[in-house]
C-alpha positions in Angstrom: -19.5 28.8 -5.4 -19.8 28.2 -9.1 -17.6 25.5 -10.3 -14.8 26.4 -12.7 -14.4 24.8 -16.1 -11.9 24.4 -18.9 -13.4 27.6 -20.5 -12.5 29.7 -17.4 -8.8 29.6 -18.4 -7.0 31.4 -21.2 -3.3 31.4 -22.3 -1.4 34.2 -20.6 -3.8 34.5 -17.7 -1.9 35.1 -14.4 -3.4 34.1 -11.0 -1.7 35.0 -7.7 -2.6 33.7 -4.3 -2.3 35.4 -0.9 0.6 34.5 1.3 0.6 31.4 3.6 2.9 31.4 6.6 4.8 28.2 7.1 4.8 27.1 10.7 7.8 25.4 12.2 5.6 22.7 13.9 3.9 21.9 10.6 7.3 21.5 8.9 8.4 19.0 11.6 5.0 17.2 11.7 5.0 16.6 7.9 8.6 15.5 8.0 8.0 13.0 10.8 5.2 11.5 8.8 6.8 11.4 5.4 10.4 12.7 5.2 12.2 12.4 8.6 15.6 13.6 7.6 17.7 15.5 10.2 17.4 18.8 8.4 13.6 18.6 8.5 13.0 17.5 12.0 15.6 18.8 14.4 17.4 22.2 14.6 20.5 20.9 16.2 20.9 18.0 13.8 20.1 20.3 10.9 23.1 22.6 11.8 25.4 19.6 11.3 23.8 18.6 8.0 24.3 19.4 4.4 21.9 22.4 4.5 22.9 23.8 8.0 19.5 24.8 9.2 15.9 23.4 9.6 14.1 23.5 6.3 10.7 22.2 5.0 10.7 19.0 3.0 10.4 19.6 -0.7 7.3 17.4 -0.7 5.8 19.6 2.0 6.4 22.7 -0.2 4.7 20.8 -3.1 1.8 20.1 -0.8 1.5 23.7 0.3 1.5 24.7 -3.4 -1.4 22.3 -3.9 -3.2 23.8 -1.0 -2.8 27.3 -2.5 -3.8 26.0 -6.0 -7.0 24.5 -4.7 -8.0 27.6 -2.8 -7.1 30.3 -5.3 -6.6 28.8 -8.8 -9.2 26.0 -8.7 -11.2 28.4 -6.4 -12.4 25.6 -4.1 -13.9 23.6 -6.9 -13.0 20.1 -8.0 -10.8 19.6 -11.1 -10.6 16.2 -12.8 -7.1 15.5 -11.6 -3.7 15.8 -13.1 -1.8 13.4 -15.4 1.5 14.6 -13.8 4.2 17.2 -13.5 6.6 18.0 -16.3 9.2 19.5 -14.1 9.6 20.7 -10.5 12.5 22.6 -9.0 13.2 23.2 -5.4 15.2 26.4 -5.9 15.6 27.7 -2.3 14.8 26.2 1.1 11.5 27.1 2.7 12.3 28.1 6.3 10.1 28.2 9.5 8.2 31.5 9.4 8.4 32.0 5.7 5.3 33.5 4.0 4.9 31.8 0.7 2.5 32.5 -2.2 2.1 31.2 -5.7 2.0 33.0 -9.0 0.5 30.8 -11.7 0.5 31.5 -15.4 -1.8 29.7 -17.8 0.6 28.4 -20.5 -1.7 26.5 -22.8 -5.3 25.2 -23.1 -6.2 22.1 -25.2 -9.4 20.3 -25.6 -9.3 16.5 -25.3 -9.4 14.8 -28.7 -10.7 11.5 -27.3 -13.0 12.7 -24.4 -15.2 15.6 -25.3 -16.3 16.3 -21.7 -12.9 17.6 -20.7 -9.8 19.7 -21.6 -6.2 20.1 -20.5 -4.8 23.3 -19.0 -1.0 23.6 -18.7 0.3 25.9 -15.9 3.6 27.4 -14.9 3.9 28.0 -11.2 6.4 30.0 -9.1 6.3 29.9 -5.3 7.8 33.0 -3.8 8.7 33.8 -0.2 8.2 37.1 1.7 11.5 38.4 0.1 10.1 37.7 -3.4 12.7 35.0 -3.8 11.5 32.0 -5.9 11.6 28.9 -3.7 9.9 26.4 -6.1 9.0 26.2 -9.7 6.6 23.8 -11.4 5.2 23.0 -14.8 2.1 20.8 -14.8 -1.2 20.0 -16.5 -4.6 19.7 -14.9 -7.8 18.3 -16.4 -11.0 20.3 -16.2 -14.6 19.5 -17.3 -15.9 21.5 -20.2 -18.9 23.7 -19.5 -22.2 22.3 -20.7 -20.6 19.0 -21.8 -22.3 15.7 -20.8 -19.8 14.0 -18.4 -18.7 10.5 -19.4 -19.9 7.8 -16.9 -17.9 7.1 -13.8 -15.7 4.1 -13.9 -16.7 1.0 -12.1 -14.4 0.3 -9.1 -14.1 -2.6 -6.8 -12.1 -1.5 -3.7 -9.5 -3.8 -2.3 -9.7 -4.9 1.3 -6.7 -3.2 3.0 -4.3 -5.7 4.5 -1.3 -4.7 6.7 2.0 -4.4 5.0 4.9 -5.7 7.1 8.0 -3.6 7.3 10.8 -5.3 5.3 13.8 -6.7 7.2 16.2 -6.9 4.2 19.2 -4.6 4.2 22.0 -3.8 1.7 25.3 -2.0 1.8 24.8 1.7 1.1 27.6 2.7 -1.3 29.1 6.1 -1.8 27.9 7.5 -5.1 31.3 7.1 -6.8 30.9 3.3 -6.3 27.2 3.0 -6.8 26.2 0.7 -9.7 24.2 2.3 -12.6 21.0 0.3 -13.2 20.9 -1.0 -9.6 17.3 -1.2 -8.4 16.3 -1.0 -4.7 12.9 -2.3 -3.5 11.5 0.2 -1.0 8.7 -1.9 0.5 4.9 -1.7 0.4 2.4 0.8 1.7 -1.4 0.4 2.2 -3.5 3.5 1.5 -6.4 3.5 3.9 -9.5 5.7 3.6 -8.7 7.6 6.8 -5.1 8.4 5.7 -6.3 9.5 2.2 -8.9 11.9 3.7 -6.4 13.2 6.4 -3.8 14.1 3.8 -6.5 15.6 1.5 -7.9 17.8 4.2 -4.4 19.3 4.9 -3.2 19.7 1.3 -5.6 18.6 -1.5 -9.2 19.0 -0.5 -10.9 17.8 -3.6 -14.1 15.8 -3.5 -12.7 12.5 -4.8 -10.0 12.6 -2.0 -12.3 13.7 0.8 -15.6 11.9 0.6 -16.4 8.3 -0.5 -19.9 9.1 -1.6 -19.0 12.2 -3.5 -16.1 10.4 -5.1 -18.4 7.7 -6.5 -20.2 10.4 -8.5 -16.9 11.7 -10.1 -15.1 10.1 -13.1 -12.8 8.3 -10.6 -15.7 6.3 -9.3 -14.4 5.8 -5.7 -12.3 7.5 -3.0 -8.7 7.9 -4.2 -5.5 9.3 -2.9 -4.0 12.7 -3.8 -1.1 12.3 -6.2 1.0 14.3 -3.7 0.1 11.7 -1.0 1.3 8.9 -3.3 4.6 10.9 -3.8 5.0 11.7 -0.1 4.7 8.0 0.7 7.5 7.3 -1.8 9.7 9.6 0.3 8.6 7.8 3.5 9.5 4.4 2.0 12.8 5.7 0.7 13.8 7.1 4.1 12.8 3.9 5.9 14.8 1.7 3.5 17.8 4.0 3.7 17.7 3.8 7.6 17.8 0.0 7.4 20.6 0.1 4.9 22.6 2.7 6.8 22.4 0.7 10.0 23.6 -2.4 8.2 26.4 -0.5 6.5 27.5 1.2 9.8 28.4 -2.3 11.1 30.8 -2.8 8.2 32.3 0.7 7.5 31.5 4.3 6.8 28.0 5.4 5.8 27.6 8.0 3.0 25.7 11.1 3.9 22.5 12.1 2.0 21.5 15.6 1.1 18.4 17.3 -0.3 17.0 17.1 -3.8 17.0 20.0 -6.3 13.9 18.6 -8.0 12.5 16.1 -10.4 11.0 15.7 -13.9 8.5 13.6 -15.8 6.3 12.7 -12.8 3.3 10.7 -14.0 0.2 9.7 -12.0 -0.7 6.8 -14.3 -3.7 5.3 -12.6 -5.8 6.2 -9.5 -4.7 4.9 -6.1 -7.9 3.8 -4.4 -8.7 3.3 -0.7 -7.5 -0.2 0.1 -4.8 -0.3 -2.5 -1.3 -1.6 -1.6 1.6 0.0 -3.5 5.1 -1.5 -3.9 7.7 1.2 -4.4 11.2 0.9 -6.0 13.9 3.1 -7.3 16.7 2.7 -9.9 20.0 4.6 -10.2 20.1 5.8 -13.9 22.9 8.4 -13.8 25.5 10.0 -11.5 28.1 12.7 -11.5 30.4 14.5 -9.1 29.1 17.9 -8.0 31.0 20.9 -9.3 29.5 23.2 -6.7 29.7 20.9 -3.6 33.1 19.3 -3.3 32.8 15.8 -1.9 29.3 15.4 -3.0 27.6 14.0 -6.1 24.3 14.2 -7.8 22.4 11.0 -8.4 19.5 10.6 -10.9 16.9 8.0 -10.0 13.9 6.6 -11.8 11.3 5.7 -9.1 7.9 4.0 -9.5 5.1 2.3 -7.7 2.8 -0.6 -8.6 -0.5 -1.6 -7.1 -1.5 -5.0 -5.9 -2.5 -5.9 -9.5 1.0 -5.2 -10.8 -0.2 -2.0 -12.5 2.2 0.9 -12.5 0.4 3.9 -11.0 3.2 6.4 -10.3 6.7 7.1 -11.7 9.1 10.0 -11.9 12.8 10.9 -12.5 14.4 12.7 -9.5 17.8 13.9 -8.4 19.4 13.9 -5.0 22.7 15.0 -3.5 24.7 11.9 -2.3 28.2 11.9 -0.7 30.6 11.0 -3.5 33.4 9.3 -1.6 34.6 8.7 1.9 
């Protein structure tokens, strides 16, 4: 298959994928690995939750979107990665048995001013279900090589030796959102990205050469095997849930525990540097805004700025997200 290049896209171009059926077991398997909230893993528990039924994790929906992008927009070829997502909205839940497809519009094409071997393509994506309802929207940019341009040399990379990251034992009181302190930062613990985990995630959701094969990755501009950006994000969710579980258990010994709900989306997600096999990321999140929900009495909407740094202290990932959080007892 001929590789795609920057020149293969033009503003206004629309690309639509076939439908992909979302399997209940895949929903649960992804959630158990990355987002084990009750409404993603158990039908009975989901009925008692904020959403009332089993639904896919939003990060799972994003991964499915990436799978469809790779197969039908990138057409099986390798892009040069993405600097990030301008905005993503989880508009409606994705349910077991839903058949989702993506409709992608090319919004803008821009040559790089500093690196003549590449250009930036900005896309607008809508994920639709079998009822033609929009379930997810996304605005994002992808880097593509320019046809005929001499590629810049691969970066030199020295991979870290992966070392186990112990699960933290610290715990804090989990406040109701009304009482939560703006500016408060919660450390979420560390995670080691192994080569096997990187390739496993990539095979399922982001099968590009620099995520799948160490030798092939060395010949790309990344210079070594690195994690999918969606893998980095999904692990943030995993660390968030593990930390919340510890805090909830600690809080339950002292009083009521506020309930957590789903997220309507996020903005300004940036993949700032590659996450290589062997890297250890330290995740953290800071509450930057809060408000009572007008549509959901008793609930509030928290705005968080979250990030991850590698073992060298370099920030590699950051985004601003929102989540429903019980406002008061």
